[in-house]
N, C-alpha and C positions, 0 to 999 in steps of 0.2 A: 505495500501500500504505499502511494505518495504522499508525504506531510508538509506536500506544498500548498500556499494558500496563495497564487496571483491573482490580482487585479484581473478583470477583462478591459480589454481597450475599449476604448467610449467612440472612436472615433476611426478610422477603415478607408483607404483610401481606393475609390472607385480603380478599379483596373485590371478586372477580369471578367468581360459582358456575359453575362447569364444566356444571353442572346445568341454570342458564340459559344454554349457549351459549358457553362458553370454552373454547379450549386453551391449551397451555403451547407456544412459540417459543424459539428461539436467534438470536441474529445472530453477523457476523463481528465477530472483533475481534485480529484478524492483528498481529503486532507483529514486533517490529525481528528476532529471534532465528529467527523462521520461512525465510525466504530464500523463494526461488522455489516454488511448489508444495505448502507447507505455508497450514494455516491453522488460525485457534481459534478455535472456535464454543464461544457462552458465553451466557448469562442475562442476560449485559449489554452483549451486544457490539453494533455498529450496523446502522442505526438503532434506536434508543432506540423502548420501549414507552412507553405513556401514562405509564406511571407508572416509566418510567425503566430498567425492568428485565423479566425474565419474574417470572410468577408460577408457582411451581412447585406449588403446592398447591390453584390452585381456578381455574387457566387464566391469561393475560392479553390475548387478543385474539379477540374475537368468531368462533366460528363459519363466521358468515357473510362472511367474509375472504375473500379468494380470495389463497393465499404457494404459495411452492412449497414442497414437501416434501422435507426433507434426509434423503437416502438415504444407506447408510453399506454397502462394500463389503469386511468384516473381511478380510485373507489372509495375519494375519501377519507383514506389514516390519515390521522394526525400527525402533524411532524414533531418529529424525536425534539427531545432539548437540548437546547446547547448546541447547538449547530453554527459554525460561524458565519460572517457577514464580514465584509471589506472593512477597512478604518475608513469612519466616519471623515468626509470631505476627498475619499479617493478617488469617485466621480461627482457628475452632474450631479445626478438623482441620488437622493436617500438611499443610505446605504444598503437597506435591506431590499432595493430593486434590483440589485446582482445578486441576490441570494435567494431567490422563493421557493418555493416547497411546493412542488407538483403532485401531492396529494396523492402518488398511487405510486409503482413498480414497474421498469423499465425493462426489458431485453432488447437483446438486437439479432437480429435476422441474421442468416447465409450472406453472405457477401455479392451486392445488385449490383449492375453497373446504371448507373444514375439515367441515363438514356431511357431505361426502362420505366421509371418514375413518371408514369405520363400526366398525373396529375393528383392531388389527393387522394380522392377516392380508391385511384388507383395503390397508392401506396397503403393507404388506409386497407383495402383489401387483403396489402401482402402480408401485412402484419398480423391480420385477421387469419389467415389459411395457418402461419408460423404459428399464434398462440392462443387464438380463440375469441372468441364474442369478448367484447368488451374493446380491445385494441385497437390501437390507431399507430400513426405514424407521430413521431414527438416534434412539437413545434415550437420556436425560440421564444414565444413568448409564454412558455407553460408554467412558471413558478409562481404561485400566490405569493402576496406581498399580503394579506390582510383580510379578517374575518368577512371584509364585502365581496369578494371575488375579484379585488384589483388584480392584476397580473404586472410583473415586471420582466426582467429581457436578460439576453446576455450569456447568463449562467441559471442554472438551478438543481436543486437537490430532489431525488428521489429516489427510494427502497431497489436496490437492485446489485448485481455485478458487474462491471464492464473489464474490458481487455482493453489498456492502457496502451499495447501497439498498432491501436488502429483510430482512426477518427470514423464515424458514422454520420450517414446523410440527416440531415433535419431539414425540415421546410419552416418557412417563415410570410406569414398572411397578410405583409402591407410591404414587401416590395418586390423586386422583379432577380430576387438570389439564388429561383429554386430551377431545378433543370428543365422542368418542362414550360417555363416561360419562355423558353428559344423553340416550345413547338407550335406555336401560337394559339394555345388554348387559353381560356380565362376561365377565371375561378372570382365566385362572390367575393365584393371588399367587404373584408371582415371590419366589425369596429373597431374606428380608430382616434386618436389626439395626438396634436402634435406635442412634442416633448424637446428637450433639447438633445443632441449629441446627434443628430441627423438622420436618424430613424425613424420614423412614424411609432405610438409602439400602442398596442392595447390596452387600456385598463379595464376590458369584459372578460367574462369568462369566454373560455374561446367554443362556438357552437357547436364546434366536432367533438367536444367530450360526449359522447352518446353511445348508446349501446347498438348496436349494427349485426 
């Protein structure tokens, strides 16, 4: 287990257009506060991307790459006590924004080429096929930060165990950083609010937290 807690970068220079075949990924940055069975998945997790972190604006990894899809089953479980948050003042948003709780468990699929992720529904179906009803592809804003259902971004905790030698496909609901954004497909706009840091951030529960 890694015991490094690294702040998630807040500004990433757009450099790899999703329209040219790039998607967004997270890595595992599990730290000393998690204990067994809890992971901290982040843009800045291990292993690093070529640029050092994810690119939440235009994607960071070629969609021809085969990576596991990070899947999430939201079941409402409570956040464990004592999970670390970044030092206050380390980002433009309040510290809890960068250390939300996904209220569920994560698991990783077998490696899949990003080009085969043709949309969020198709990605959800891959998760359900491998893990069962209620599973879906994990999303950038899945970390709950309060009892009202508001969500942060860039990083979040969940129950599970992940391999720190690979990154994971994760989608984002309010930028073009998904492999399917280069396919001409359109998805429904998610609730969003403007915020600092360059990415518009959802502060409502993700509508796709549902059993299908």
